Rosetta silent file (secondary structure, phi, psi, omega in degrees, C-alpha in Angstrom):
SEQUENCE: XXXXXXXXXXXXXXXXXXXXXXXXXXXXXXXXXXXXXXXXXXXXXXXXXXXXXXXXXXXXXXXXXXXXXXXXXXXXXXXXXXXXXXXXXXXXXXXXXXXXXXXXXXXXXXXXXXXXXXXXXXXXXXXXXXXXXXXXXXXXXXX
SCORE:     score description
SCORE:     0.000 S_00000001
   1 L     0.000   -6.226 -176.317  130.034   92.232  102.124 S_00000001
   2 H   -53.733  -38.135 -177.487  130.411   93.364   98.501 S_00000001
   3 H   -69.117  -13.173  177.426  130.601   89.779   97.233 S_00000001
   4 H   -96.360   -7.242 -177.078  127.136   89.115   98.704 S_00000001
   5 H   -54.249  -37.510 -175.833  125.506   92.173   97.095 S_00000001
   6 H   -60.918  -21.455  179.804  124.339   90.178   94.093 S_00000001
   7 H   -84.084  -20.966  176.379  122.010   88.205   96.358 S_00000001
   8 H   -92.079  -36.179  178.722  120.326   91.342   97.654 S_00000001
   9 L   -54.306  137.934  179.739  120.282   93.147   94.308 S_00000001
  10 L    85.299    0.673 -178.590  116.935   92.731   92.565 S_00000001
  11 L   -83.118  161.703  174.513  115.099   92.088   95.831 S_00000001
  12 E  -113.021  124.352 -173.274  111.837   93.607   96.984 S_00000001
  13 E  -128.086  140.472  173.551  111.963   94.961  100.520 S_00000001
  14 E  -118.550  144.232  176.676  109.403   96.478  102.876 S_00000001
  15 E  -120.405  123.877  176.940  110.211   98.474  105.997 S_00000001
  16 E  -114.491  109.992 -179.826  107.640   98.676  108.797 S_00000001
  17 L  -154.353  135.786 -179.526  108.565  101.268  111.412 S_00000001
  18 L   -79.678   -4.494  173.077  106.528  103.906  113.189 S_00000001
  19 L   -93.483  106.917 -178.885  109.505  106.275  113.017 S_00000001
  20 H   -60.959  -36.190 -179.090  109.191  108.005  109.679 S_00000001
  21 H   -66.014  -49.712 -179.919  112.737  109.315  110.000 S_00000001
  22 H   -63.024  -42.467  178.900  114.331  105.899  110.651 S_00000001
  23 H   -58.199  -41.838 -179.953  112.251  104.298  107.900 S_00000001
  24 H   -71.499  -39.426  176.703  113.419  106.905  105.408 S_00000001
  25 H   -60.505  -48.587 -179.739  117.070  106.669  106.526 S_00000001
  26 H   -62.808  -43.205  179.407  117.015  102.892  106.156 S_00000001
  27 H   -60.399  -49.367 -178.443  115.234  103.097  102.796 S_00000001
  28 H   -64.753  -38.706  178.505  117.690  105.631  101.362 S_00000001
  29 H   -64.216  -45.617  178.744  120.671  103.686  102.688 S_00000001
  30 H   -62.529  -39.182  179.490  119.410  100.416  101.167 S_00000001
  31 H   -65.030  -35.020  178.666  118.747  102.184   97.845 S_00000001
  32 H   -81.982  -24.059 -176.332  122.301  103.501   97.710 S_00000001
  33 H   -85.727  -35.110 -174.648  123.826  100.243   98.935 S_00000001
  34 L  -130.974  161.328  174.131  121.956   97.765   96.697 S_00000001
  35 L   -97.418   88.186 -175.165  120.166   97.682   93.322 S_00000001
  36 L   -91.156  145.762  174.630  116.690   96.832   94.572 S_00000001
  37 L   -71.771  -36.701 -176.134  113.662   96.171   92.404 S_00000001
  38 E  -158.758  142.245  172.763  111.359   97.739   94.972 S_00000001
  39 E  -146.341  126.179 -178.010  111.512   99.215   98.459 S_00000001
  40 E  -128.953  145.891  175.558  108.528  100.546  100.375 S_00000001
  41 E  -111.631  146.209  179.124  108.123  102.007  103.847 S_00000001
  42 E  -131.299  136.693  177.622  105.080  101.603  106.059 S_00000001
  43 L   -92.593  -20.190  178.726  104.247  103.532  109.217 S_00000001
  44 L  -138.313  152.026 -173.864  101.563  101.138  110.373 S_00000001
  45 H   -71.251  -28.630 -178.701  101.066   97.405  110.131 S_00000001
  46 H   -63.498  -40.500  178.189   97.521   97.534  108.771 S_00000001
  47 H   -65.189  -42.143  176.991   98.656   99.211  105.545 S_00000001
  48 H   -61.133  -46.922 -178.653  101.427   96.651  105.120 S_00000001
  49 H   -62.473  -37.378  175.718   99.016   93.769  105.712 S_00000001
  50 H   -61.906  -44.714 -179.450   96.589   95.217  103.142 S_00000001
  51 H   -66.326  -30.160 -179.874   99.386   95.451  100.580 S_00000001
  52 L   -67.468  -14.544  177.637  100.475   91.867  101.262 S_00000001
  53 L   -68.980  -22.466  178.907   97.166   90.668   99.842 S_00000001
  54 L  -135.177   11.353 -178.178   98.466   91.514   96.353 S_00000001
  55 L  -133.536  146.648  175.494  102.218   92.107   96.825 S_00000001
  56 L  -123.624  138.556  176.288  105.148   89.862   97.709 S_00000001
  57 L  -117.020  152.172  172.084  108.410   90.925   99.281 S_00000001
  58 L   -78.476  -30.693 -176.690  111.684   89.070   99.619 S_00000001
  59 E  -149.985  141.522  171.452  112.259   90.696  102.985 S_00000001
  60 E  -123.799  124.438  176.744  110.334   92.723  105.550 S_00000001
  61 E  -104.191  118.541 -176.329  112.320   94.679  108.130 S_00000001
  62 E  -128.336  147.455  177.185  110.112   95.605  111.066 S_00000001
  63 E   -78.460  148.060  179.484  110.534   97.454  114.316 S_00000001
  64 L   -69.901  -46.700 -178.201  109.686   95.591  117.502 S_00000001
  65 E   -99.909  119.311 -179.536  107.695   98.441  119.063 S_00000001
  66 L  -115.184  175.082  179.847  105.035   99.974  116.828 S_00000001
  67 H   -58.809  157.151  172.562  102.311  102.587  117.345 S_00000001
  68 H    61.752   30.312  176.463   99.325  102.018  119.590 S_00000001
  69 H    73.910   10.294  178.658  101.074   99.446  121.803 S_00000001
  70 L   -77.925  135.654  177.289  101.449   96.953  118.964 S_00000001
  71 E  -117.236  157.418 -173.964  104.529   94.727  119.230 S_00000001
  72 H   -51.503  -44.601 -176.917  106.284   92.734  116.537 S_00000001
  73 H   -53.831  -38.384  178.567  105.128   89.217  117.579 S_00000001
  74 H   -64.432  -44.627 -179.091  101.497   90.137  116.883 S_00000001
  75 H   -70.247  -38.890  179.617  102.359   91.575  113.458 S_00000001
  76 H   -58.365  -43.486  179.271  104.723   88.710  112.610 S_00000001
  77 H   -61.993  -40.739  178.130  101.914   86.180  113.056 S_00000001
  78 H   -66.742  -40.842  178.444   99.674   88.200  110.723 S_00000001
  79 H   -64.063  -46.395 -178.704  102.451   88.514  108.128 S_00000001
  80 H   -61.009  -32.361  178.790  103.232   84.784  108.319 S_00000001
  81 H   -67.798  -26.256  179.075   99.556   83.949  107.727 S_00000001
  82 H   -94.943  -33.188 -178.556   99.743   85.855  104.418 S_00000001
  83 L  -146.432   89.510 -176.294  103.303   85.029  103.378 S_00000001
  84 L   -68.799  -13.422 -174.946  104.972   82.168  105.250 S_00000001
  85 L  -103.090   -6.604 -177.631  108.183   82.399  103.206 S_00000001
  86 L   -66.500  142.915  174.004  109.147   86.070  103.465 S_00000001
  87 E   -74.880  122.391  178.742  112.387   86.858  105.292 S_00000001
  88 E  -112.277  123.979  175.958  111.475   88.756  108.456 S_00000001
  89 E  -117.511  115.846  179.479  114.096   90.807  110.284 S_00000001
  90 E   -96.960  129.044 -178.798  112.912   92.351  113.550 S_00000001
  91 E  -119.847  158.746  173.373  114.900   95.349  114.787 S_00000001
  92 E  -163.182  144.816  174.217  114.844   97.445  117.921 S_00000001
  93 L   -69.545  -19.482  179.096  116.913  100.130  119.549 S_00000001
  94 L   -81.979   -9.568  173.682  116.459   98.140  122.774 S_00000001
  95 L   -83.468  113.422 -179.278  118.391   95.187  121.310 S_00000001
  96 L  -134.033  168.234 -175.114  121.972   95.931  122.292 S_00000001
  97 L   -59.985  -36.252 -175.903  125.285   94.120  122.636 S_00000001
  98 L   -69.081  -34.475 -175.527  125.153   93.982  126.425 S_00000001
  99 L  -116.963   15.358 -171.792  121.757   92.270  126.647 S_00000001
 100 L   -51.105  -49.118 -174.428  121.569   90.626  123.223 S_00000001
 101 L   -87.203  -10.831  178.237  121.192   87.038  124.401 S_00000001
 102 L   -99.901   -3.850 -173.224  119.098   87.818  127.487 S_00000001
 103 L   -72.513  114.598 -178.985  116.533   89.995  125.729 S_00000001
 104 H   -65.712  -34.312 -179.849  113.068   88.458  126.147 S_00000001
 105 H   -66.689  -34.339  176.074  111.578   90.529  123.333 S_00000001
 106 H   -62.452  -43.485  178.595  114.092   89.099  120.895 S_00000001
 107 H   -63.356  -40.168  178.729  113.001   85.610  121.906 S_00000001
 108 H   -61.557  -42.696  179.920  109.348   86.574  121.509 S_00000001
 109 H   -64.247  -45.001  178.922  109.987   87.841  117.978 S_00000001
 110 H   -64.128  -43.116  179.122  111.881   84.672  117.016 S_00000001
 111 H   -64.850  -29.654  179.483  109.223   82.425  118.557 S_00000001
 112 H   -77.256  -17.099  178.276  106.511   84.302  116.639 S_00000001
 113 L   127.486    5.402  175.263  108.284   83.604  113.336 S_00000001
 114 L   -68.643  137.009  177.909  110.927   86.269  112.778 S_00000001
 115 L   -73.355  -38.439 -177.181  113.904   84.785  110.925 S_00000001
 116 E  -145.214  157.438  171.533  116.380   87.122  112.543 S_00000001
 117 E  -123.954  150.054 -176.757  116.568   89.898  115.112 S_00000001
 118 E  -148.308  150.870  169.494  118.977   92.808  114.920 S_00000001
 119 E   -65.201  152.538 -176.932  120.057   95.897  116.726 S_00000001
 120 L   -81.973   72.796  174.684  118.679   98.961  115.010 S_00000001
 121 L  -145.585  154.644 -171.945  121.807   99.908  113.120 S_00000001
 122 H   -65.227  -37.677 -178.994  122.732   99.747  109.462 S_00000001
 123 H   -63.944  -45.412  179.843  125.688   97.367  109.824 S_00000001
 124 H   -61.860  -43.929 -179.249  123.682   94.703  111.653 S_00000001
 125 H   -65.473  -41.218  179.827  120.851   94.884  109.129 S_00000001
 126 H   -61.308  -46.003 -178.368  123.257   94.708  106.161 S_00000001
 127 H   -62.046  -47.272 -178.404  124.991   91.585  107.468 S_00000001
 128 H   -65.746  -46.646 -178.912  121.747   89.745  108.197 S_00000001
 129 H   -60.610  -49.303 -176.993  120.082   90.783  104.932 S_00000001
 130 H   -64.242  -49.629 -175.557  123.071   89.883  102.765 S_00000001
 131 H   -69.906  -39.283 -177.742  123.909   86.544  104.329 S_00000001
 132 H   -69.324  -43.145  178.660  120.349   85.314  104.663 S_00000001
 133 H   -67.940  -31.809  175.429  119.335   86.175  101.094 S_00000001
 134 H   -61.485  -49.171 -179.793  122.581   84.616   99.859 S_00000001
 135 H   -64.075  -44.162 -178.267  121.761   81.347  101.605 S_00000001
 136 H   -64.269  -45.764 -176.934  118.122   81.442  100.514 S_00000001
 137 H   -71.738  -18.203  175.825  118.834   82.202   96.842 S_00000001
 138 L   -92.173    2.698  177.581  121.415   79.436   96.710 S_00000001
 139 L    71.077   22.884 -178.382  118.855   76.923   97.984 S_00000001
 140 L   -89.464   -8.056  177.528  120.858   76.174  101.111 S_00000001
 141 L  -150.506  158.097  173.775  117.974   76.795  103.486 S_00000001
 142 L  -127.413  143.949  179.165  114.225   76.815  103.561 S_00000001
 143 L   -81.116    0.000    0.000  112.056   78.974  105.804 S_00000001
């Protein structure tokens, strides 16, 4: 994936996950893997939505299941109303290889406006982030 790094480098990324530990692991991994302009973590969707009123991200990586019974499709619709062009990657530990194509929650996230869904692991997120930003920055696709 090294040849795709240049498309991620310089990006602004937000992570929305109610697991502070996972959010920090992902943030630190992305910081060591890419040269990002900005990376922020959010524990709740309301803070992210407030920040979106004056901030733009190239990508938002969000967990499917959030605090207080909130699920990604609800948050995705709110994000899309503020920034229809941001790359949204929805992750979940419940997305796995065995049930990947049968998972109803994955379909819900995609139908709500997520660009991609991924298992909650670093390799899956890296592949999706790198390839999608490469295509977007080369003008080969529009959201």
